[in-house]
Backbone as a chain_set.jsonl record, in Angstrom:
{"seq": "MNRTDIRAEILDELSTHQPAQAMRYMRKWPGGALSLVHLQVLLALETEGPLPMRALAERMDVSQASATGIVDRMEQRGLVERRREDEDRRVVRVALTESGQDTIGGFAAERRDRLVEVLEELTDEELSAFLIGLRGMRRGRERVHERLRAEHEATNPGTRFHDDVPPPPTPSPTPTNHTETAR", "coords": {"N": [[20.337, 0.221, 27.886], [19.519, 3.348, 26.526], [16.54, 5.296, 25.681], [16.938, 6.769, 23.279], [19.024, 5.363, 22.026], [17.769, 2.865, 21.704], [15.665, 3.602, 20.017], [17.164, 4.373, 17.768], [18.307, 1.903, 17.025], [15.998, 0.447, 16.423], [15.065, 1.931, 14.222], [17.168, 1.411, 12.453], [16.778, -1.358, 12.091], [14.192, -1.381, 10.939], [14.692, 0.001, 8.63], [16.326, -1.503, 7.062], [15.99, -3.156, 4.225], [15.363, -5.154, 1.328], [15.55, -3.997, -1.575], [16.446, -4.932, -4.039], [15.663, -7.585, -4.097], [12.875, -7.314, -4.19], [12.627, -6.081, -6.682], [13.611, -8.115, -8.371], [11.584, -9.967, -7.993], [9.419, -8.578, -9.119], [10.213, -8.506, -11.789], [9.957, -11.139, -12.475], [7.285, -11.686, -12.457], [4.339, -13.59, -13.12], [2.645, -12.588, -15.235], [4.345, -11.152, -16.8], [7.056, -8.782, -16.707], [6.758, -6.249, -14.239], [6.73, -2.768, -13.915], [7.837, -0.199, -11.631], [6.203, 1.985, -11.996], [3.902, 0.848, -13.122], [3.106, -0.685, -10.95], [2.564, 1.381, -9.153], [0.309, 2.53, -10.385], [-1.498, 0.357, -10.26], [-1.764, 0.074, -7.465], [-2.818, 2.588, -6.764], [-5.309, 2.502, -8.07], [-6.416, 0.285, -6.845], [-6.659, 1.188, -4.24], [-8.18, 3.583, -4.435], [-10.179, 3.111, -6.266], [-11.831, 3.236, -9.536], [-10.414, 5.83, -11.503], [-10.519, 9.102, -12.977], [-8.589, 9.879, -15.887], [-7.1, 12.25, -15.634], [-6.967, 12.591, -12.818], [-5.565, 10.279, -12.144], [-3.125, 10.792, -13.411], [-2.31, 12.975, -11.861], [-1.966, 11.686, -9.354], [0.206, 10.126, -9.95], [2.058, 11.979, -10.521], [2.708, 12.831, -13.112], [2.475, 13.964, -16.541], [-0.691, 14.254, -18.275], [-0.544, 13.138, -20.778], [1.637, 11.368, -20.512], [0.568, 9.632, -18.596], [-1.486, 8.568, -20.118], [-0.051, 7.052, -22.022], [1.147, 5.168, -20.316], [-1.119, 3.885, -19.289], [-2.129, 2.88, -21.692], [-0.227, 0.845, -22.282], [-0.586, -0.79, -20.041], [-3.217, -1.498, -20.4], [-3.051, -3.009, -22.731], [-1.847, -5.232, -21.674], [-3.841, -6.215, -20.176], [-4.306, -5.39, -17.566], [-5.607, -3.079, -16.738], [-8.571, -1.153, -17.549], [-10.345, 1.129, -19.664], [-13.116, 3.158, -18.896], [-16.017, 4.767, -19.928], [-17.825, 7.526, -18.643], [-21.28, 7.441, -17.857], [-22.867, 9.725, -17.521], [-21.31, 11.797, -18.563], [-19.797, 11.445, -21.385], [-17.308, 12.291, -22.152], [-15.61, 11.987, -20.046], [-13.233, 9.753, -18.989], [-12.651, 6.951, -17.128], [-10.129, 5.115, -15.452], [-9.835, 1.769, -14.641], [-9.245, -1.12, -12.588], [-8.833, -4.331, -14.033], [-10.055, -7.716, -13.795], [-7.754, -9.251, -13.962], [-5.838, -7.347, -13.2], [-6.631, -6.947, -10.545], [-6.139, -9.512, -9.598], [-3.372, -9.527, -9.848], [-2.552, -7.629, -7.916], [-3.592, -8.958, -5.678], [-1.985, -11.221, -5.804], [0.538, -10.192, -5.159], [0.049, -9.459, -2.505], [-0.546, -11.964, -1.379], [1.858, -13.319, -1.83], [3.609, -11.755, -0.301], [2.502, -12.17, 2.236], [2.928, -14.938, 2.508], [5.749, -14.995, 2.593], [6.17, -13.553, 4.945], [5.004, -15.296, 6.789], [6.833, -17.389, 6.695], [9.065, -16.126, 7.865], [8.027, -15.451, 10.401], [7.601, -17.98, 11.44], [10.115, -18.713, 12.199], [10.584, -17.418, 14.567], [10.81, -17.496, 18.132], [8.341, -18.394, 20.651], [8.35, -16.378, 22.573], [9.64, -14.267, 21.216], [7.797, -13.881, 19.184], [5.489, -13.064, 20.607], [6.486, -10.685, 21.747], [6.998, -9.255, 19.428], [4.41, -8.889, 18.4], [3.336, -7.249, 20.386], [4.997, -5.013, 20.008], [4.282, -4.294, 17.346], [1.614, -3.554, 17.698], [2.004, -1.37, 19.352], [3.317, 0.313, 17.523], [1.191, 0.762, 15.722], [-0.577, 2.179, 17.396], [1.031, 4.418, 17.884], [1.222, 5.481, 15.242], [-1.471, 6.145, 14.892], [-1.761, 8.162, 16.855], [0.04, 10.107, 15.901], [-1.185, 10.667, 13.442], [-3.627, 11.751, 14.342], [-2.653, 14.036, 15.669], [-1.511, 15.45, 13.534], [-3.805, 15.826, 12.001], [-5.313, 17.478, 13.711], [-3.613, 19.735, 13.795], [-3.726, 20.452, 11.089], [-6.459, 21.105, 10.804], [-6.576, 23.258, 12.529], [-5.017, 25.158, 11.242], [-6.143, 25.289, 8.747], [-9.046, 25.989, 8.539], [-12.25, 24.602, 7.91], [-11.474, 22.87, 5.912], [-10.997, 19.456, 5.131], [-8.819, 17.007, 6.52], [-6.616, 15.149, 4.63], [-8.54, 14.332, 2.617], [-8.443, 12.725, 0.38], [-7.472, 10.307, 1.198], [-8.179, 7.064, 2.283], [-9.698, 5.961, 5.413], [-7.659, 4.504, 8.067], [-7.253, 0.907, 8.325], [-9.368, -1.034, 10.47], [-8.109, -2.522, 13.366], [-7.657, -6.066, 13.806], [-9.357, -8.292, 16.107], [-7.822, -9.072, 19.298], [-5.696, -11.805, 19.213], [-5.793, -14.947, 20.897], [-3.897, -16.922, 20.983], [-0.711, -16.523, 20.249], [1.112, -17.926, 18.598], [-0.501, -19.25, 16.791], [-1.458, -17.122, 15.334], [0.583, -16.44, 13.628], [0.665, -18.44, 11.794]], "CA": [[20.286, 1.023, 26.683], [18.552, 4.418, 26.719], [15.466, 5.408, 24.683], [17.502, 7.253, 22.019], [19.754, 4.245, 21.415], [16.778, 1.861, 21.301], [14.974, 4.139, 18.844], [18.1, 4.31, 16.64], [18.414, 0.507, 16.597], [14.73, 0.081, 15.775], [15.071, 2.558, 12.9], [18.092, 0.634, 11.621], [16.123, -2.625, 11.756], [13.072, -1.129, 10.036], [15.182, 0.596, 7.391], [17.061, -2.474, 6.25], [15.139, -3.977, 3.381], [16.091, -5.627, 0.168], [14.848, -3.584, -2.795], [16.855, -5.762, -5.175], [14.817, -8.779, -4.079], [11.553, -6.908, -4.666], [12.721, -5.837, -8.126], [13.697, -9.428, -9.019], [10.244, -10.544, -7.933], [8.568, -7.874, -10.085], [10.63, -8.886, -13.135], [9.567, -12.529, -12.714], [5.851, -11.829, -12.26], [3.8, -14.481, -14.157], [2.066, -11.88, -16.371], [5.386, -10.348, -17.421], [7.695, -7.846, -15.779], [6.021, -5.059, -13.825], [7.578, -1.649, -13.537], [7.356, 0.516, -10.45], [5.109, 2.852, -12.441], [2.72, -0.003, -13.233], [2.701, -1.015, -9.589], [1.966, 2.592, -8.594], [-1.042, 2.639, -10.954], [-2.321, -0.71, -9.687], [-2.046, 0.381, -6.062], [-3.72, 3.748, -6.713], [-6.652, 2.07, -8.469], [-6.931, -0.624, -5.823], [-6.974, 1.982, -3.058], [-9.157, 4.64, -4.667], [-11.196, 2.737, -7.241], [-11.635, 3.844, -10.858], [-10.047, 7.251, -11.468], [-10.374, 9.786, -14.258], [-7.196, 9.907, -16.335], [-6.476, 13.451, -15.061], [-6.674, 12.32, -11.404], [-4.506, 9.269, -12.103], [-1.883, 11.495, -13.751], [-1.924, 13.747, -10.674], [-1.473, 10.758, -8.324], [1.5, 9.618, -10.388], [2.908, 13.151, -10.722], [3.147, 12.852, -14.505], [1.526, 14.658, -17.418], [-1.793, 13.4, -18.705], [-0.051, 12.399, -21.944], [2.44, 10.244, -20.004], [-0.361, 8.685, -17.966], [-2.2, 7.884, -21.201], [0.861, 6.035, -22.557], [1.29, 4.112, -19.304], [-2.389, 3.148, -19.265], [-2.182, 2.121, -22.949], [0.579, -0.384, -22.137], [-1.21, -1.655, -19.034], [-4.456, -2.002, -20.995], [-2.641, -4.07, -23.654], [-1.525, -6.414, -20.85], [-5.062, -6.658, -19.526], [-4.302, -5.042, -16.141], [-6.572, -1.998, -16.513], [-9.463, -0.862, -18.669], [-10.938, 2.467, -19.676], [-14.581, 3.159, -18.857], [-16.614, 6.088, -20.147], [-18.89, 7.896, -17.715], [-22.599, 7.495, -18.483], [-23.36, 11.095, -17.473], [-20.48, 12.66, -19.404], [-18.991, 10.498, -22.168], [-15.943, 12.804, -22.319], [-14.822, 11.558, -18.888], [-12.787, 8.358, -19.065], [-12.078, 6.454, -15.874], [-9.271, 3.939, -15.555], [-10.221, 0.818, -13.599], [-8.575, -2.419, -12.586], [-9.536, -5.495, -14.563], [-9.912, -8.868, -12.901], [-6.336, -9.612, -13.986], [-5.156, -6.36, -12.368], [-6.957, -7.266, -9.153], [-5.409, -10.74, -9.278], [-1.958, -9.162, -9.709], [-2.412, -7.033, -6.58], [-3.815, -10.048, -4.723], [-0.805, -12.094, -5.838], [1.582, -9.533, -4.364], [-0.32, -9.556, -1.094], [-0.408, -13.367, -0.968], [3.299, -13.628, -1.801], [4.175, -11.068, 0.869], [2.022, -12.871, 3.422], [3.632, -16.224, 2.574], [7.121, -14.744, 3.041], [6.1, -13.17, 6.359], [4.739, -16.514, 7.568], [8.117, -18.089, 6.798], [9.896, -15.411, 8.843], [7.417, -15.584, 11.728], [7.796, -19.366, 11.888], [11.464, -18.823, 12.761], [10.641, -16.748, 15.866], [10.381, -18.239, 19.317], [7.07, -17.898, 21.175], [8.612, -15.11, 23.263], [9.891, -13.249, 20.194], [6.531, -13.642, 18.491], [4.655, -12.253, 21.501], [7.086, -9.347, 21.856], [6.808, -8.6, 18.136], [3.009, -8.473, 18.342], [3.213, -6.081, 21.278], [5.649, -3.901, 19.327], [3.479, -3.872, 16.197], [0.442, -2.833, 18.196], [2.509, -0.078, 19.802], [3.538, 1.106, 16.313], [-0.12, 1.186, 15.228], [-1.067, 3.243, 18.287], [1.859, 5.595, 17.612], [0.771, 6.047, 13.965], [-2.783, 6.774, 15.111], [-1.564, 9.412, 17.601], [0.654, 11.077, 14.986], [-2.222, 11.051, 12.483], [-4.566, 12.641, 15.027], [-1.972, 15.301, 15.913], [-1.405, 16.137, 12.247], [-5.164, 16.233, 11.63], [-5.672, 18.632, 14.54], [-2.82, 20.86, 13.313], [-4.273, 20.849, 9.794], [-7.745, 21.768, 11.0], [-6.343, 24.545, 13.194], [-4.433, 26.11, 10.296], [-6.937, 25.287, 7.509], [-10.44, 25.793, 8.939], [-13.213, 24.301, 6.856], [-11.006, 21.843, 4.979], [-10.757, 18.177, 5.796], [-7.449, 16.486, 6.467], [-6.461, 13.957, 3.78], [-9.797, 13.918, 2.006], [-8.22, 11.722, -0.65], [-6.893, 9.097, 1.781], [-9.18, 6.317, 3.046], [-9.333, 5.786, 6.819], [-6.839, 3.312, 8.296], [-8.058, -0.277, 8.616], [-9.648, -1.34, 11.865], [-7.301, -3.686, 13.739], [-8.417, -7.27, 14.115], [-9.391, -8.562, 17.551], [-6.619, -9.632, 19.898], [-5.684, -13.276, 19.207], [-5.478, -15.517, 22.201], [-2.723, -17.764, 20.862], [0.177, -15.792, 19.336], [1.758, -18.781, 17.617], [-1.491, -19.53, 15.761], [-1.598, -15.926, 14.51], [1.64, -16.407, 12.629], [0.57, -19.562, 10.836]], "C": [[19.214, 2.108, 26.885], [17.581, 4.496, 25.536], [16.011, 5.836, 23.317], [18.239, 6.129, 21.29], [18.791, 3.166, 20.914], [16.073, 2.321, 20.03], [15.884, 4.048, 17.619], [18.234, 2.877, 16.132], [17.144, 0.025, 15.904], [14.675, 0.665, 14.366], [16.013, 1.827, 11.956], [17.44, -0.67, 11.17], [14.996, -2.418, 10.739], [13.529, -0.62, 8.676], [15.929, -0.386, 6.507], [16.06, -3.349, 5.514], [15.932, -4.327, 2.144], [15.356, -5.242, -1.106], [15.229, -4.43, -3.999], [15.992, -7.018, -5.252], [13.413, -8.446, -4.598], [11.57, -6.691, -6.175], [12.833, -7.155, -8.893], [12.328, -10.076, -9.077], [9.337, -9.896, -8.985], [8.938, -8.24, -11.524], [10.152, -10.292, -13.482], [8.066, -12.75, -12.548], [5.254, -12.638, -13.413], [3.241, -13.766, -15.389], [3.078, -11.052, -17.142], [5.909, -9.333, -16.42], [6.794, -6.651, -15.493], [7.013, -3.972, -13.47], [7.024, -1.032, -12.261], [6.185, 1.43, -10.802], [3.818, 2.035, -12.547], [2.2, -0.375, -11.844], [2.032, 0.183, -8.929], [0.533, 2.769, -9.106], [-1.967, 1.592, -10.325], [-2.713, -0.388, -8.246], [-2.993, 1.573, -5.923], [-5.144, 3.326, -7.046], [-7.252, 1.108, -7.452], [-7.391, 0.161, -4.601], [-8.16, 2.911, -3.287], [-10.282, 4.265, -5.619], [-10.917, 3.412, -8.572], [-11.414, 5.343, -10.759], [-10.086, 7.842, -12.871], [-8.881, 9.878, -14.607], [-6.449, 11.089, -15.709], [-6.064, 13.196, -13.612], [-5.557, 11.282, -11.274], [-3.159, 9.912, -12.424], [-1.396, 12.314, -12.564], [-1.347, 12.842, -9.598], [-0.069, 10.274, -8.646], [2.52, 10.736, -10.562], [3.552, 13.135, -12.108], [2.126, 13.644, -15.314], [0.415, 13.693, -17.813], [-1.375, 12.575, -19.923], [0.785, 11.186, -21.507], [1.544, 9.188, -19.38], [-1.112, 7.895, -19.027], [-1.333, 6.776, -21.794], [1.034, 4.863, -21.602], [0.038, 3.247, -19.29], [-2.549, 2.339, -20.553], [-1.447, 0.792, -22.805], [-0.057, -1.345, -21.123], [-2.509, -2.259, -19.564], [-4.14, -3.143, -21.965], [-2.339, -5.367, -22.897], [-2.732, -6.919, -20.073], [-5.143, -6.323, -18.041], [-5.33, -3.97, -15.783], [-7.476, -1.889, -17.733], [-9.964, 0.565, -18.536], [-12.454, 2.317, -19.695], [-15.071, 4.585, -19.056], [-17.739, 6.298, -19.142], [-20.218, 7.937, -18.473], [-23.104, 8.935, -18.582], [-22.604, 12.02, -18.421], [-19.488, 11.763, -20.139], [-17.565, 10.996, -22.414], [-15.028, 12.328, -21.199], [-14.527, 10.068, -19.012], [-12.156, 8.009, -17.735], [-11.24, 5.227, -16.177], [-9.606, 3.046, -14.372], [-9.387, -0.453, -13.708], [-9.453, -3.453, -13.279], [-9.419, -6.611, -13.532], [-8.448, -9.308, -12.828], [-5.51, -8.642, -13.136], [-5.396, -6.605, -10.892], [-6.215, -8.52, -8.706], [-3.92, -10.454, -9.065], [-1.705, -8.569, -8.333], [-2.592, -8.108, -5.514], [-2.629, -10.997, -4.652], [0.353, -11.503, -5.051], [1.293, -9.69, -2.881], [-0.133, -10.987, -0.586], [1.063, -13.755, -0.856], [3.952, -13.008, -0.572], [3.769, -11.8, 2.148], [2.758, -14.212, 3.587], [5.065, -16.039, 3.081], [7.14, -14.35, 4.517], [5.842, -14.377, 7.245], [6.042, -17.286, 7.756], [9.003, -17.448, 7.856], [9.339, -15.609, 10.25], [7.582, -16.991, 12.298], [9.162, -19.563, 12.545], [11.582, -18.185, 14.143], [10.216, -17.692, 16.989], [9.032, -17.675, 19.766], [7.248, -16.544, 21.857], [8.846, -13.976, 22.263], [8.605, -12.872, 19.465], [5.604, -12.766, 19.327], [5.177, -10.832, 21.612], [6.884, -8.567, 20.554], [5.377, -8.089, 17.995], [2.775, -7.242, 19.216], [3.818, -4.852, 20.608], [4.846, -3.381, 18.14], [2.24, -3.095, 16.643], [0.84, -1.456, 18.734], [2.757, 0.844, 18.609], [2.209, 1.613, 15.757], [-0.669, 2.321, 16.076], [-0.273, 4.532, 18.073], [1.454, 6.267, 16.312], [-0.559, 6.768, 14.137], [-2.638, 8.099, 15.85], [-0.948, 10.494, 16.709], [-0.389, 11.575, 13.989], [-3.206, 12.033, 13.124], [-3.935, 14.018, 15.295], [-1.878, 16.109, 14.626], [-2.775, 16.625, 11.775], [-5.563, 17.472, 12.395], [-4.899, 19.874, 14.093], [-3.356, 21.379, 11.981], [-5.57, 21.626, 9.972], [-7.579, 23.126, 11.671], [-5.821, 25.59, 12.209], [-5.223, 26.223, 8.994], [-8.411, 25.064, 7.834], [-11.332, 25.532, 7.724], [-12.74, 23.299, 5.831], [-10.717, 20.579, 5.763], [-9.321, 17.736, 5.564], [-7.439, 15.203, 5.645], [-7.788, 13.457, 3.25], [-9.608, 12.761, 1.033], [-7.666, 10.406, -0.108], [-7.967, 8.361, 2.57], [-8.738, 6.159, 4.493], [-8.493, 4.53, 7.007], [-7.725, 2.118, 8.624], [-8.248, -0.462, 10.115], [-8.839, -2.567, 12.242], [-8.194, -4.879, 14.065], [-8.4, -7.504, 15.621], [-8.106, -9.217, 18.029], [-6.679, -11.153, 19.847], [-5.278, -13.792, 20.59], [-4.219, -16.369, 22.145], [-1.804, -17.137, 19.814], [0.799, -16.68, 18.279], [0.783, -19.13, 16.505], [-1.647, -18.351, 14.829], [-0.596, -15.935, 13.382], [1.498, -17.484, 11.565], [-0.469, -19.36, 9.798]], "O": [[18.12, 1.811, 27.364], [17.783, 3.838, 24.516], [15.576, 5.306, 22.294], [18.091, 5.968, 20.079], [18.978, 2.619, 19.828], [15.899, 1.547, 19.088], [15.422, 3.682, 16.538], [18.27, 2.66, 14.921], [17.205, -0.713, 14.921], [14.285, -0.023, 13.422], [15.692, 1.642, 10.783], [17.538, -1.044, 10.001], [14.864, -3.19, 9.79], [12.826, -0.792, 7.68], [16.139, -0.122, 5.324], [15.373, -4.175, 6.116], [17.048, -3.844, 1.948], [14.62, -6.054, -1.667], [14.408, -4.625, -4.895], [15.632, -7.463, -6.342], [12.835, -9.219, -5.362], [10.629, -7.076, -6.868], [12.22, -7.305, -9.95], [11.954, -10.666, -10.091], [8.576, -10.587, -9.662], [8.064, -8.28, -12.39], [9.962, -10.607, -14.657], [7.619, -13.896, -12.502], [5.614, -12.409, -14.568], [3.354, -14.294, -16.495], [2.701, -10.318, -18.055], [5.269, -9.062, -15.404], [6.15, -6.112, -16.394], [8.017, -4.225, -12.804], [5.892, -1.305, -11.862], [5.279, 1.623, -9.992], [2.76, 2.486, -12.109], [0.993, -0.376, -11.605], [1.038, 0.023, -8.22], [-0.358, 3.122, -8.333], [-3.083, 1.908, -9.911], [-3.869, -0.562, -7.861], [-3.872, 1.569, -5.061], [-6.087, 3.747, -6.376], [-8.462, 1.116, -7.226], [-8.41, -0.173, -3.996], [-9.044, 3.016, -2.437], [-11.242, 5.021, -5.765], [-9.896, 4.081, -8.732], [-12.12, 6.043, -10.033], [-9.732, 7.172, -13.841], [-8.029, 9.946, -13.721], [-5.297, 10.947, -15.299], [-4.95, 13.538, -13.214], [-4.703, 11.394, -10.395], [-2.159, 9.607, -11.775], [-0.197, 12.348, -12.286], [-0.338, 13.188, -8.984], [0.743, 10.039, -7.752], [3.711, 10.473, -10.731], [4.747, 13.384, -12.267], [1.04, 13.954, -14.823], [0.56, 12.475, -17.701], [-1.811, 11.435, -20.077], [0.65, 10.103, -22.076], [1.732, 7.992, -19.605], [-1.349, 6.698, -18.865], [-1.825, 5.676, -22.043], [1.065, 3.707, -22.023], [0.125, 2.019, -19.28], [-3.057, 1.219, -20.51], [-1.978, -0.26, -23.162], [-0.064, -2.559, -21.327], [-2.861, -3.388, -19.223], [-4.873, -4.131, -22.019], [-2.55, -6.462, -23.418], [-2.651, -7.939, -19.388], [-5.957, -6.904, -17.323], [-5.859, -3.95, -14.671], [-7.195, -2.445, -18.795], [-10.003, 1.131, -17.443], [-13.004, 1.474, -20.404], [-14.577, 5.509, -18.408], [-18.499, 5.381, -18.831], [-20.271, 8.414, -19.606], [-23.694, 9.325, -19.59], [-23.194, 12.923, -19.014], [-18.464, 11.37, -19.58], [-16.705, 10.223, -22.836], [-13.81, 12.27, -21.373], [-15.431, 9.24, -19.124], [-11.239, 8.686, -17.271], [-11.582, 4.411, -17.033], [-9.656, 3.509, -13.233], [-8.893, -0.805, -14.779], [-10.675, -3.444, -13.125], [-8.751, -6.452, -12.511], [-7.961, -9.691, -11.764], [-4.59, -9.061, -12.433], [-4.48, -6.488, -10.079], [-5.721, -8.591, -7.581], [-3.283, -11.064, -8.206], [-0.755, -8.956, -7.653], [-1.825, -8.163, -4.552], [-2.301, -11.515, -3.586], [1.068, -12.224, -4.356], [2.185, -10.013, -2.096], [0.381, -11.194, 0.513], [1.467, -14.433, 0.089], [4.748, -13.652, 0.113], [4.595, -12.021, 3.034], [3.16, -14.567, 4.695], [5.543, -16.826, 3.897], [8.031, -14.768, 5.257], [6.401, -14.474, 8.338], [6.322, -17.781, 8.848], [9.623, -18.148, 8.656], [10.088, -15.9, 11.183], [7.691, -17.162, 13.512], [9.341, -20.474, 13.353], [12.585, -18.391, 14.826], [9.371, -18.567, 16.803], [8.625, -16.604, 19.316], [6.394, -15.665, 21.733], [8.327, -12.873, 22.428], [8.36, -11.703, 19.169], [5.0, -11.828, 18.806], [4.4, -9.878, 21.575], [6.63, -7.363, 20.579], [5.16, -6.974, 17.52], [2.086, -6.306, 18.809], [3.226, -3.774, 20.634], [4.738, -2.17, 17.944], [1.871, -2.095, 16.027], [0.093, -0.49, 18.584], [2.442, 2.032, 18.674], [2.11, 2.775, 15.361], [-1.169, 3.312, 15.544], [-0.848, 5.621, 18.08], [1.349, 7.493, 16.262], [-0.759, 7.858, 13.602], [-3.32, 9.066, 15.511], [-1.361, 11.652, 16.754], [-0.467, 12.774, 13.721], [-3.573, 13.035, 12.51], [-4.604, 15.044, 15.164], [-2.135, 17.313, 14.625], [-2.888, 17.715, 11.213], [-6.093, 18.419, 11.814], [-5.475, 20.96, 14.021], [-3.435, 22.589, 11.763], [-5.758, 22.68, 9.365], [-8.356, 24.045, 11.412], [-6.145, 26.772, 12.326], [-5.001, 27.152, 8.218], [-8.973, 24.042, 7.44], [-11.186, 26.151, 6.67], [-13.512, 22.905, 4.957], [-10.255, 20.624, 6.904], [-8.704, 18.054, 4.547], [-8.184, 14.27, 5.944], [-8.125, 12.285, 3.417], [-10.492, 11.92, 0.876], [-7.415, 9.482, -0.882], [-8.607, 8.955, 3.438], [-7.543, 6.214, 4.785], [-8.588, 3.595, 6.213], [-8.828, 2.29, 9.145], [-7.391, -0.091, 10.917], [-8.869, -3.564, 11.52], [-9.322, -4.727, 14.533], [-7.538, -6.982, 16.327], [-7.39, -9.844, 17.248], [-7.617, -11.744, 20.381], [-4.528, -13.153, 21.328], [-3.538, -16.525, 23.158], [-2.09, -17.211, 18.618], [1.001, -16.228, 17.152], [1.208, -19.294, 15.361], [-1.939, -18.538, 13.648], [-0.902, -15.478, 12.281], [2.165, -17.422, 10.532], [-0.655, -20.219, 8.935]]}, "num_chains": 1, "name": "protein.A"}
């Protein structure tokens, strides 16, 4: 099989997901059904920390009035809270509550549990090959990011690339026993 065919098959494999299953999971969340909009807010606040309402509306690509209504409903459910700035009481930041943090943590734990189930079905050889492939994907993402950063800096001198995006996580050390990594 040539590189083009392999790449096409990999893209097919990576592109097949089950959004219906994710939506069913979100509807059955213990704290009540979560919408995609609520999930978007939770993820933005988890990633960036407390945000002014204006910035949150921009991240969601909605009007500030719409963001206010969304935050009102999420606040009623105890997922977020509004905090006034000490320096300027007119500025209101939206922050995750402990319940909101637990909700995000629950998604991560559920996802990890499902991945463990899948990884348990792989042979030792498949597991090792998968780890090699994932590390190759990470290196590829890093190279693309660096290329895009260099292009941005060349065409936009004096501005930083993705100022609003935190740096990618540092990979964990190489495990010595691949089967233990999956458990």
